[in-house]
Structures are given as C-alpha cells and as structure tokens.
C-alpha positions as CSV (number, residue, x, y, z in Angstrom):
1,M,29.3,-12.3,-57.2
2,A,28.0,-10.2,-54.7
3,D,30.1,-9.3,-52.1
4,Y,31.0,-10.4,-49.0
5,L,32.6,-11.7,-45.8
6,V,33.0,-15.3,-44.1
7,R,34.2,-16.1,-41.0
8,G,35.9,-19.5,-39.6
9,L,38.6,-21.3,-37.5
10,G,41.0,-23.5,-38.6
11,F,42.9,-26.4,-37.7
12,N,40.9,-27.6,-35.1
13,G,40.4,-24.1,-33.6
14,S,43.6,-22.5,-33.3
15,V,43.6,-19.9,-36.0
16,R,41.0,-17.6,-36.7
17,A,40.6,-16.2,-40.4
18,F,38.1,-13.8,-42.4
19,A,37.8,-13.5,-46.0
20,V,36.0,-11.0,-47.9
21,R,35.1,-10.0,-50.9
22,T,34.7,-6.0,-52.0
23,T,35.4,-5.0,-55.2
24,D,31.3,-3.7,-55.6
25,T,32.2,-1.9,-52.0
26,V,35.7,-0.7,-52.6
27,G,33.6,0.3,-56.9
28,E,31.0,2.8,-54.8
29,A,33.1,4.7,-52.8
30,Q,35.1,5.2,-56.0
31,R,32.3,6.9,-58.3
32,R,31.3,8.6,-55.0
33,H,34.6,10.3,-54.2
34,N,36.0,10.1,-57.9
35,T,38.8,8.7,-56.6
36,W,41.8,7.7,-59.1
37,P,43.8,4.9,-59.2
38,T,46.5,4.6,-56.8
39,A,43.8,6.4,-54.1
40,S,41.8,3.7,-55.1
41,A,43.7,0.9,-54.2
42,A,45.0,2.7,-50.9
43,L,41.0,4.2,-49.9
44,G,39.7,0.7,-51.3
45,R,42.7,-1.5,-48.8
46,T,41.5,0.7,-46.0
47,M,37.5,0.1,-46.1
48,T,38.5,-4.2,-47.0
49,A,40.7,-4.2,-43.6
50,T,38.0,-2.3,-41.1
51,V,34.9,-4.1,-42.7
52,M,37.2,-7.5,-41.9
53,M,38.5,-5.5,-38.4
54,G,34.0,-5.2,-38.1
55,A,32.8,-8.8,-38.2
56,M,34.8,-9.2,-34.9
57,L,32.9,-6.8,-33.1
58,K,29.5,-7.6,-31.8
59,D,25.8,-6.5,-32.0
60,D,25.8,-2.3,-32.7
61,A,29.6,-2.0,-32.1
62,S,31.2,0.1,-34.6
63,I,34.7,1.2,-35.7
64,T,36.9,3.8,-36.9
65,V,40.2,3.5,-38.8
66,K,42.4,7.0,-39.0
67,V,45.5,6.5,-41.1
68,D,47.0,9.6,-41.2
69,G,50.9,9.6,-43.1
70,N,52.9,11.7,-44.6
71,G,51.9,11.4,-48.6
72,P,49.3,13.8,-50.5
73,I,46.5,11.1,-50.4
74,G,46.9,13.2,-46.6
75,P,44.3,10.8,-43.6
76,M,41.6,7.9,-45.1
77,V,38.9,8.3,-42.2
78,V,36.9,4.7,-42.8
79,C,34.1,3.6,-40.0
80,A,32.4,0.4,-40.5
81,N,30.1,-1.6,-37.8
82,A,29.7,-5.4,-37.0
83,K,26.7,-5.7,-39.9
84,G,29.0,-5.7,-43.0
85,E,28.7,-1.9,-43.9
86,V,31.0,0.1,-44.4
87,R,32.4,4.1,-45.4
88,G,35.6,5.7,-46.1
89,Y,36.5,8.7,-47.5
90,A,40.0,10.4,-48.2
91,I,41.0,13.9,-48.6
92,H,43.3,13.7,-51.1
93,P,40.7,11.2,-53.8
94,Q,42.6,12.4,-56.9
95,V,45.9,10.8,-56.1
96,H,47.7,9.0,-58.2
97,F,51.8,7.6,-59.1
98,D,53.5,5.4,-62.4
99,L,53.5,1.9,-61.4
100,N,56.1,0.7,-58.3
101,P,59.5,-0.9,-59.2
102,Q,57.1,-4.2,-58.3
103,G,54.6,-3.7,-60.8
104,K,51.4,-2.5,-58.9
105,L,49.9,1.0,-57.7
106,D,52.7,2.6,-55.5
107,V,49.9,2.8,-52.0
108,R,53.3,3.7,-50.1
109,R,53.9,7.1,-52.1
110,A,50.3,7.7,-52.0
111,V,50.2,7.1,-48.4
112,G,53.5,8.0,-47.4
113,T,56.0,5.8,-44.4
114,E,55.9,8.3,-42.0
115,G,52.2,8.7,-39.8
116,T,49.4,7.0,-37.7
117,V,46.9,4.1,-38.2
118,T,44.5,4.6,-35.5
119,V,41.5,2.5,-34.4
120,V,38.7,3.6,-32.6
121,K,36.2,0.6,-31.5
122,D,32.9,1.4,-30.2
123,L,31.8,-1.3,-27.7
124,G,29.0,0.7,-26.9
125,M,31.0,1.5,-22.7
126,R,31.2,4.3,-21.2
127,D,34.7,4.8,-22.8
128,P,35.7,3.4,-26.7
129,F,38.6,1.7,-26.9
130,T,41.5,3.5,-29.1
131,G,44.7,1.8,-30.2
132,Q,47.9,3.6,-32.5
133,V,50.8,2.5,-34.1
134,P,53.1,4.1,-36.7
135,I,52.8,3.7,-40.0
136,I,55.2,0.9,-40.9
137,S,55.0,0.6,-44.8
138,G,52.6,2.9,-45.6
139,E,51.4,-0.3,-47.9
140,I,48.3,-0.8,-45.7
141,A,48.5,-4.2,-45.2
142,E,51.8,-4.8,-43.8
143,D,50.6,-1.6,-41.6
144,F,47.8,-3.4,-40.8
145,T,49.2,-6.5,-39.5
146,Y,51.7,-4.0,-37.4
147,Y,48.6,-3.2,-35.9
148,F,47.0,-6.2,-34.6
149,A,50.7,-7.3,-33.1
150,K,51.4,-4.2,-30.7
151,S,48.3,-3.0,-30.0
152,E,46.3,-6.1,-29.6
153,Q,49.3,-8.9,-29.4
154,V,47.6,-11.0,-32.0
155,P,49.9,-12.6,-33.9
156,S,48.3,-11.8,-37.8
157,S,48.7,-11.9,-41.4
158,V,46.9,-9.2,-43.2
159,G,46.6,-9.4,-47.1
160,L,44.4,-6.5,-48.4
161,G,44.2,-5.7,-52.5
162,V,42.5,-3.7,-55.3
163,L,43.0,-4.1,-58.9
164,V,42.1,-0.9,-61.0
165,D,40.9,-0.6,-64.6
166,T,42.0,1.6,-67.3
167,D,38.9,3.5,-66.8
168,D,39.4,4.2,-63.3
169,T,36.8,1.5,-62.4
170,I,37.2,-1.4,-59.7
171,L,38.2,-4.7,-61.6
172,A,38.6,-6.5,-57.9
173,A,38.7,-5.4,-54.3
174,G,39.3,-7.9,-51.3
175,G,41.5,-9.1,-48.5
176,F,42.2,-11.6,-45.7
177,I,42.9,-11.8,-42.0
178,I,44.8,-14.3,-40.4
179,Q,45.3,-14.8,-37.2
180,V,47.1,-17.3,-34.9
181,L,45.2,-17.9,-31.0
182,P,46.6,-19.3,-28.1
183,G,48.9,-22.3,-27.9
184,V,48.7,-23.1,-31.4
185,D,51.9,-25.2,-32.4
186,D,55.1,-24.5,-34.9
187,E,54.6,-27.0,-37.4
188,T,50.7,-25.3,-38.2
189,I,52.4,-21.5,-38.6
190,T,54.6,-22.9,-40.5
191,E,51.9,-24.4,-43.0
192,I,50.2,-21.0,-43.2
193,E,53.7,-19.5,-44.0
194,E,54.2,-21.5,-46.7
195,H,50.3,-21.2,-47.9
196,L,50.5,-17.3,-48.0
197,S,54.1,-17.3,-49.2
198,T,52.9,-19.7,-52.6
199,I,49.1,-18.0,-53.6
200,E,48.9,-15.4,-56.1
201,P,47.8,-11.6,-54.5
202,I,44.6,-11.5,-52.7
203,S,43.4,-8.9,-55.9
204,K,44.4,-12.3,-58.4
205,M,42.5,-14.2,-56.8
206,I,39.1,-12.3,-56.7
207,Q,39.0,-11.2,-60.1
208,K,39.8,-15.2,-61.3
209,G,36.7,-15.7,-59.1
210,Y,37.7,-17.2,-56.1
211,T,34.8,-16.9,-53.5
212,P,35.9,-16.0,-49.8
213,E,36.0,-19.5,-48.5
214,Q,38.0,-20.4,-51.8
215,I,40.6,-17.8,-50.7
216,L,40.8,-19.1,-46.8
217,E,40.8,-22.7,-48.2
218,A,44.1,-21.8,-50.7
219,I,45.7,-19.9,-47.3
220,L,44.4,-22.4,-44.6
221,G,44.2,-25.7,-46.7
222,E,40.8,-27.1,-47.8
223,E,40.4,-30.1,-44.6
224,N,42.1,-27.3,-42.2
225,V,39.0,-24.9,-42.8
226,Q,35.9,-24.1,-41.0
227,I,33.5,-22.2,-41.8
228,L,31.6,-20.1,-39.3
229,D,29.0,-17.5,-41.3
230,Q,29.4,-15.3,-43.8
231,M,27.5,-11.5,-43.5
232,P,26.3,-9.6,-46.8
233,V,29.5,-6.4,-47.6
234,K,28.3,-2.9,-48.3
235,F,28.8,0.6,-48.5
236,Q,27.0,2.0,-46.2
237,C,26.3,5.9,-45.1
238,T,24.4,6.3,-41.4
239,C,23.6,10.2,-43.3
240,S,20.5,11.7,-43.5
241,K,19.0,15.4,-43.7
242,Q,17.5,14.4,-40.2
243,R,20.8,13.7,-39.2
244,F,22.5,17.0,-40.8
245,G,19.2,18.7,-38.9
246,A,19.7,18.7,-35.7
247,A,22.9,19.6,-36.5
248,I,22.0,23.0,-37.1
249,L,19.8,22.6,-34.7
250,S,22.6,22.7,-32.2
251,L,24.1,25.5,-33.3
252,G,21.7,27.9,-32.2
253,E,19.1,30.3,-32.8
254,K,21.4,33.0,-33.5
255,E,23.9,30.7,-36.2
256,I,21.1,30.0,-38.4
257,Q,19.5,33.3,-38.6
258,E,23.2,33.9,-39.9
259,M,22.5,31.1,-42.6
260,I,19.4,32.6,-43.5
261,D,20.4,36.4,-43.7
262,E,24.1,36.1,-45.6
263,D,22.7,32.9,-47.9
264,G,18.6,33.1,-47.1
265,M,19.6,28.5,-47.1
266,A,22.0,26.0,-46.2
267,E,23.7,23.0,-47.6
268,A,25.2,20.7,-45.5
269,H,28.1,18.0,-46.7
270,C,28.7,14.4,-45.7
271,H,32.6,13.5,-46.5
272,F,31.7,9.3,-46.2
273,C,29.7,9.7,-49.3
274,E,29.3,12.4,-50.6
275,E,26.1,13.3,-50.3
276,K,24.6,17.2,-50.0
277,Y,21.5,17.9,-47.9
278,H,19.8,21.3,-48.7
279,Y,17.6,23.4,-46.6
280,S,15.4,25.8,-47.6
281,K,15.2,29.2,-46.2
282,E,11.8,28.2,-44.6
283,E,13.2,25.1,-43.3
284,L,15.5,26.9,-41.5
285,E,12.9,29.3,-40.2
286,G,11.5,26.0,-38.5
287,F,14.4,25.5,-36.6
288,I,14.1,29.0,-35.0
289,E,10.5,27.9,-34.1
290,E,11.8,24.5,-32.6
291,I,14.2,26.9,-30.4
292,H,11.6,28.8,-29.6
293,S,9.4,26.1,-28.8
294,Q,11.7,24.4,-26.5
295,K,12.4,27.4,-24.5
296,N,8.9,28.0,-23.5
C-alpha cells in the first residue's frame, strides 16, 4: 500500500477528520538522515502531523513546524504543503535510548519536556500566520493536541505512531487528527472518546494493514464517516542545484571569488534531504560573469 491521506467528516459534519499512512515517507527520511530508532519515531511523528496540517491548507499554501525541545535530538524542522508533500530533519538524528516503562520508544526523552512547538503557515498573504505553544509532554501527539487547543482554539485529538524494525527501517507509520466543530453535542464527543480509549496504537493499526479510511471508521464508527477525498503523500524536497546556485549568486562577487581562491569549487548541502550540489571553478566564474553583466 502506498502512502496516502484522507480527509473526511463525521457525525453529519460536526467533526472534521484526517488520517494518513506515512510508512514509506518516514522510511525515506530515515534512509536519507540515517536516523536511529528513537529519533526516527520523533521525526516521523512530527512529519506525520505536519503533512496532515498541510492538508488543511489550500492551493500553494505551505506550513513549517519546528519542535525545539531541551532533549538531545535538538530542534526538528518539518515543512509540508497542501499537496501531500513533506520534508524534514532533526539536528541530531543519531539519538536512541532503551524503551520506556510502557515498552515504547522513549520519544519524550529524545525531544525533552521543555521548549516550544512553533507553526508558521504561509498562506500567500503579506504576513505568515505564526503560532507557538510550549512543549507539554515531548511525545509529539500530545503537543500537537495542545497546539490546536491553545493556538487555533480547535478541540482536537491527535494520534501519531512510528514502528521501527530491528534493522532501523520503518515498519509502519501513520496518524490521525480528529477535530470537533462548533455545535457538536456531548453524545458525539463521548462516543469518540470511547472509541479512542479502545483502539489499538496507530502504528499497530498501520502494520496490520488498516487503510486511512478504516482508521477513521475505527475512531468515529463506520456509519458516521463521510470520506471527502484522498491524496498521495511522499517525502519531497524543494531543493535543486539551480536554487542553491541562486543563493551563491546572491552572495556577491567578493565571496564567490574567495571560494574560487580558497577551494577552487563550492559545495551546497540541503539539511532537509541531505543532497549535495557541487559547483566547479568554471561555474563559479560564470556566476561572477553574470554579476558583471547585471551591472552593465
């Protein structure tokens, strides 16, 4: 099954719901960054939440999430758009600990319990929307639940899970976001809470082959779900040699000449996907010629 996300409504439109399978997407991040198991779970959960938040946007809007705790993994930065494309990295991807007392990967220890979750939405307007809340648990899902309640005033339940194999590869990853809309009745909230208290961990559901649609049916009840649409999800970076070349060009003639004199070449490294782009002496000299032509 390929990764994809579904958007839906529940209980006659009184609930908004998202569910996603991100196994291959998180697996791509794990391969690119060589994340160790606990770091894979932390980054994978953050990527899963962010891609669902991206699906809440429209057209060419995008979202950047930074989870900056006091744990050894350091800041994690994840970007997504409204098309199901997501990329992300952790400052220290080689972080791993023994399982916590619940027998799960100790994400809280990796992320830390103090710090901030910052969400920046570029909606194509003059100023982006920025929301920030303190980290309340370091388990990621609870922190996003708190973000929705405090920063966007939308009562939500966020479930995120990443299952890592013994060889560090990703066995299963996915998540859901359930949001109750204004006017929802108490009986609906109670029914959802009862379902949430009895379902299996989301990573186990994904491992067993649950589709995103089936995840929402398990949470809301099959008769209460209306699937609106679905979209493919994948790890997709926006970097390119041309983009980095434009950045080098913007440095100006003096700095480019220093690159030529000191190293005879230049290398650009993308933190999001670990790609490296090399620029020869001739290419750098071409940038200087371009600067000269722009002056004339």
